[in-house]
LUMLOZA-412738 format. One line per field, with one value per residue: residue number from 1; residue in one letter; y, x, z of N, C-alpha, C, CB in turn. Coordinates in pm, whole numbers, plus 50000, padded with zeros to 5 digits. Glycine has a CB too. Layout:
N
num: c(NUM ...)
residu: c(A ...)
nnorth: c(Y ...)
neast: c(X ...)
nup: c(Z ...)
canorth: c(Y ...)
caeast: c(X ...)
caup: c(Z ...)
cnorth: c(Y ...)
ceast: c(X ...)
cup: c(Z ...)
cbnorth: c(Y ...)
cbeast: c(X ...)
cbup: c(Z ...)
END
This chain:
139
num: c(1 2 3 4 5 6 7 8 9 10 11 12 13 14 15 16 17 18 19 20 21 22 23 24 25 26 27 28 29 30 31 32 33 34 35 36 37 38 39 40 41 42 43 44 45 46 47 48 49 50 51 52 53 54 55 56 57 58 59 60 61 62 63 64 65 66 67 68 69 70 71 72 73 74 75 76 77 78 79 80 81 82 83 84 85 86 87 88 89 90 91 92 93 94 95 96 97 98 99 100 101 102 103 104 105 106 107 108 109 110 111 112 113 114 115 116 117 118 119 120 121 122 123 124 125 126 127 128 129 130 131 132 133 134 135 136 137 138 139)
residu: c(X X X X X X X X X X X X X X X X X X X X X X X X X X X X X X X X X X X X X X X X X X X X X X X X X X X X X X X X X X X X X X X X X X X X X X X X X X X X X X X X X X X X X X X X X X X X X X X X X X X X X X X X X X X X X X X X X X X X X X X X X X X X X X X X X X X X X X X X X X X)
nnorth: c(58216 58182 58082 57904 57880 57694 57686 57644 57304 57142 56857 56646 56475 56647 56858 56742 56688 56947 57008 56803 56938 57199 57161 57250 57554 57597 57540 57379 57486 57473 57726 57871 58109 58194 58133 57830 57818 57906 58070 58168 58271 58351 58557 58788 59010 59257 59240 59236 59065 58759 58610 58299 58165 57879 57763 57849 57710 57480 57535 57532 57298 57110 57173 57142 57091 57288 57516 57534 57634 57853 57979 57992 58071 58363 58414 58405 58659 58856 58919 59175 59322 59230 59166 59112 59315 59439 59659 59562 59691 59822 59599 59488 59606 59687 59503 59332 59193 58913 58856 58497 58421 58239 58208 58339 58532 58674 58903 59079 59413 59432 59563 59385 59344 59600 59574 59626 59340 59105 58907 58666 58488 58408 58177 58111 57993 58230 58306 58218 58309 58573 58603 58358 58448 58669 58628 58428 58598 58740 58614)
neast: c(25891 26216 26332 26582 26695 26808 27080 27073 27225 27194 27104 26916 26956 27138 26980 26805 27035 27048 26849 26867 27115 26985 26739 26518 26506 26561 26427 26467 26448 26459 26651 26591 26800 26988 27368 27529 27666 27539 27336 26983 26881 26606 26314 26031 25879 25917 26211 26593 26701 26907 27196 27352 27663 27814 28023 27972 27729 27906 28078 27889 27734 27978 28000 27876 27538 27388 27611 27528 27287 27275 27442 27263 27038 27103 27202 26992 26904 27001 26913 26742 26927 26971 27200 27554 27738 27997 28185 28439 28795 29113 29269 29052 28839 28497 28381 28173 28147 27990 27902 27912 27926 28258 28212 28226 28088 28150 28059 27910 27723 27538 27456 27161 26984 26889 26800 26913 27106 27206 27539 27662 27951 28159 28251 28371 28580 28684 28962 29103 28977 28978 29256 29272 29016 29176 29359 29260 29118 29311 29399)
nup: c(89712 89568 89304 89048 88768 88534 88270 87924 87834 88029 88204 88245 88474 88549 88704 88874 89028 89133 89223 89487 89628 89676 89831 89949 89889 89666 89336 89046 88655 88301 88075 87786 87725 87894 87914 87951 88161 88393 88654 88751 88970 89083 89183 89341 89156 89242 89321 89287 88982 89013 88938 88951 88886 88801 88922 89173 89270 89234 89488 89662 89682 89809 90113 90405 90555 90708 90650 90350 90388 90470 90334 90074 90151 90180 89929 89801 89962 89837 89608 89705 89825 90067 90399 90434 90291 90094 89940 89704 89700 89535 89344 89287 89259 89175 89210 89434 89780 89974 90291 90491 90760 90783 90484 90135 89914 89588 89394 89137 89036 88717 88377 88232 87960 88017 88273 88612 88713 88961 88950 89091 89147 89235 89470 89826 90142 90339 90393 90160 89939 89797 89716 89489 89363 89251 89110 88898 88821 88628 88464)
canorth: c(58127 58190 58002 57833 57857 57635 57729 57551 57200 57126 56757 56655 56497 56794 56907 56667 56706 57059 56973 56763 57042 57272 57116 57394 57644 57664 57455 57368 57413 57461 57839 57891 58268 58211 58073 57697 57763 58034 57990 58262 58305 58451 58643 58835 59074 59337 59214 59261 58970 58742 58525 58248 58094 57759 57778 57910 57615 57383 57538 57529 57135 57072 57238 57089 57163 57416 57580 57551 57639 57963 58084 57998 58223 58500 58485 58464 58804 58970 59042 59294 59362 59243 59099 59218 59346 59546 59650 59536 59789 59771 59519 59436 59724 59706 59376 59340 59076 58896 58746 58438 58361 58268 58172 58471 58515 58736 58970 59239 59436 59394 59596 59322 59385 59752 59574 59611 59231 59085 58851 58538 58493 58294 58145 58017 58027 58382 58277 58231 58346 58663 58540 58305 58492 58773 58518 58428 58780 58755 58430)
caeast: c(25959 26254 26330 26657 26662 26886 27070 27048 27263 27175 27093 26761 27004 27192 26862 26773 27134 27075 26758 26931 27153 26915 26594 26409 26573 26581 26402 26521 26358 26544 26559 26755 26819 27151 27476 27579 27737 27472 27174 26919 26732 26455 26217 25960 25878 26007 26377 26669 26714 27052 27218 27468 27743 27844 28150 27922 27667 27994 28141 27751 27778 28088 27973 27759 27402 27386 27666 27525 27166 27301 27455 27138 26968 27209 27207 26842 26830 27044 26796 26706 27075 27014 27335 27651 27755 28111 28252 28602 28879 29227 29276 28926 28742 28401 28333 28131 28152 27892 28007 27828 28010 28330 28217 28265 28064 28213 27951 27912 27628 27591 27311 27153 26829 26840 26787 27016 27137 27292 27573 27740 28057 28291 28249 28471 28670 28730 29111 29134 28918 29046 29358 29232 28982 29226 29494 29168 29113 29433 29442)
caup: c(89668 89443 89158 89009 88610 88460 88128 87807 87815 88209 88106 88346 88550 88632 88768 89019 89161 89210 89362 89620 89635 89740 89805 89984 89928 89500 89240 88861 88571 88200 87997 87672 87750 87968 87913 87965 88300 88488 88673 88759 89098 89046 89280 89336 89084 89305 89405 89133 88941 89072 88820 89000 88786 88838 89045 89306 89281 89289 89595 89782 89660 89897 90217 90495 90509 90756 90620 90264 90341 90520 90179 89960 90176 90222 89757 89786 89959 89751 89519 89844 89879 90229 90409 90454 90148 90103 89829 89732 89683 89448 89190 89242 89255 89079 89261 89616 89877 90082 90379 90566 90858 90734 90358 90094 89801 89512 89304 89061 88986 88586 88345 88153 87878 88093 88424 88691 88775 89062 88923 89197 88998 89264 89630 89900 90219 90367 90414 90051 89832 89714 89619 89352 89251 89154 89015 88747 88665 88567 88359)
cnorth: c(58143 58046 58002 57800 57846 57669 57601 57425 57133 56998 56741 56568 56534 56846 56855 56631 56847 57090 56956 56819 57121 57254 57185 57500 57718 57517 57495 57398 57470 57618 57833 58028 58266 58092 57934 57688 57866 57985 58099 58279 58400 58496 58692 58980 59223 59354 59239 59113 58878 58628 58428 58154 57956 57669 57793 57780 57436 57396 57473 57349 57058 57076 57104 57188 57303 57570 57691 57599 57808 58086 58083 58091 58350 58573 58486 58628 58888 59004 59140 59351 59364 59177 59165 59170 59406 59541 59647 59608 59677 59724 59474 59515 59703 59551 59367 59209 59051 58761 58671 58368 58358 58218 58375 58476 58640 58794 59091 59262 59456 59508 59490 59348 59499 59672 59555 59428 59201 58934 58748 58506 58425 58311 58059 58064 58217 58389 58275 58283 58471 58613 58487 58357 58654 58728 58453 58508 58809 58699 58537)
ceast: c(26090 26286 26480 26634 26814 26914 27058 27143 27321 27116 26922 26842 27077 27077 26847 26868 27117 26920 26798 26978 27108 26757 26499 26403 26562 26502 26448 26439 26504 26524 26695 26846 26904 27259 27505 27604 27647 27359 27136 26838 26679 26347 26109 25958 25976 26144 26474 26685 26858 27085 27355 27524 27800 27900 28105 27860 27777 28041 28008 27759 27881 28022 27847 27631 27394 27493 27547 27388 27171 27367 27374 27081 26996 27193 27085 26821 26917 26997 26713 26784 27079 27135 27440 27743 27873 28136 28387 28708 28974 29170 29159 28757 28650 28343 28258 28151 28034 27915 27876 27903 28187 28347 28203 28186 28090 28114 27947 27756 27662 27408 27280 27017 26806 26794 26887 26973 27249 27391 27686 27865 28183 28276 28356 28482 28753 28846 29198 29125 28941 29142 29346 29137 29065 29295 29377 29113 29206 29510 29352)
cup: c(89581 89365 89071 88871 88564 88348 88014 87871 87967 88182 88255 88487 88642 88733 88855 89123 89229 89271 89470 89669 89734 89754 89841 89990 89756 89478 89128 88785 88448 88144 87937 87688 87794 87906 87972 88125 88362 88446 88674 88869 89042 89164 89221 89236 89093 89320 89211 89068 89016 89004 88914 88900 88841 88906 89138 89343 89338 89414 89723 89779 89763 90007 90308 90506 90580 90695 90445 90293 90376 90455 90100 90015 90138 89974 89741 89824 89914 89655 89564 89836 90051 90218 90418 90355 90173 89988 89801 89677 89582 89348 89195 89307 89135 89130 89381 89636 89926 90193 90479 90603 90795 90582 90284 89926 89680 89428 89237 89009 88826 88531 88208 88097 87972 88208 88492 88750 88855 88960 89049 89107 89113 89409 89691 90023 90252 90344 90260 89928 89737 89629 89531 89308 89200 89075 88868 88692 88597 88453 88205)
cbnorth: c(58067 58279 58085 57745 57999 57546 57818 57622 57217 57251 56602 56532 56483 56937 56909 56543 56692 57187 56872 56692 57081 57376 57008 57417 57590 57702 57427 57233 57477 57329 58001 57903 58353 58181 58151 57671 57774 58213 57889 58269 58361 58357 58761 58825 59072 59330 58949 59340 59006 58727 58635 58187 58188 57739 57878 58052 57629 57370 57705 57621 57125 57153 57409 57066 57069 57376 57480 57465 57528 57930 58064 57874 58253 58388 58403 58374 58862 58968 58987 59268 59531 59169 59026 59238 59431 59532 59724 59413 59865 59674 59392 59272 59868 59740 59298 59388 59092 58881 58852 58392 58198 58253 58030 58487 58471 58664 58982 59248 59535 59154 59781 59212 59249 59869 59491 59756 59159 59047 58917 58364 58713 58334 58073 58006 57925 58440 58117 58182 58347 58755 58474 58183 58495 58873 58310 58367 58955 58740 58173)
cbeast: c(25877 26366 26207 26663 26564 26862 27206 27104 27353 27059 27276 26572 26996 27223 26759 26719 27303 27150 26692 26996 27142 26948 26563 26368 26723 26785 26284 26557 26149 26507 26474 26706 26742 27141 27544 27718 27929 27499 27115 26868 26757 26349 26277 25944 25758 25983 26402 26846 26707 27071 27270 27447 27860 27859 28249 27814 27592 28094 28205 27544 27855 28213 27910 27817 27261 27415 27807 27570 27047 27358 27555 27035 26966 27493 27282 26742 26779 27141 26692 26694 27118 26913 27363 27713 27645 28234 28218 28641 28943 29316 29385 28944 28820 28459 28431 27958 28238 27750 28162 27721 27940 28402 28063 28458 27943 28307 27855 28036 27571 27621 27293 27188 26676 26699 26709 27021 27134 27186 27588 27629 28105 28473 28121 28610 28753 28715 29123 29132 28815 29100 29421 29206 28824 29288 29575 29076 29105 29492 29283)
cbup: c(89614 89447 89052 89086 88522 88454 88100 87636 87701 88316 88069 88252 88542 88510 88718 88997 89115 89115 89365 89637 89541 89695 89855 90063 90009 89404 89229 88793 88558 88095 88071 87478 87819 88167 87959 87871 88331 88461 88804 88666 89273 88938 89341 89444 89074 89388 89519 89148 88804 89235 88647 89128 88742 88800 89049 89302 89131 89220 89606 89707 89513 89900 90158 90648 90552 90899 90619 90188 90414 90607 90085 89930 90288 90320 89616 89894 90092 89713 89451 89993 89816 90353 90316 90604 90069 90189 89774 89692 89838 89500 89156 89292 89243 88905 89278 89677 89986 90003 90504 90529 90888 90812 90325 90099 89816 89459 89365 88901 89061 88547 88305 88191 87877 88009 88473 88817 88702 89238 88824 89228 88896 89198 89666 89842 90162 90495 90497 90045 89870 89783 89648 89340 89268 89196 89167 88733 88712 88642 88452)
END
């Protein structure tokens, strides 16, 4: 089972809310090693660490249970580089997308403390995610 580690500043209420959000897929615990807006999905030792930013969790909270669980499972699959993954092009080069039905998760590979890590940056519906993400990069 994968564990979702919450960063500093996450209150007990936030932990309970996250537990309710993803009750079977992920559980929550505090960790001082991450920034306030980043969570870490940590799996078995052979998988790649997956960090999930707050914006992705906010999007998951808005979804109905079925797509929420599908996206949660797909994000966990990133630890093993599973799923419909493609690199983005042009202005979004260096980022990748994970397709789950009509939803997308934009992520990137980073080297953190000498370890290759996946960081999920943004999630949304296919029809608008790329335009909004690109405009946020320009800010």
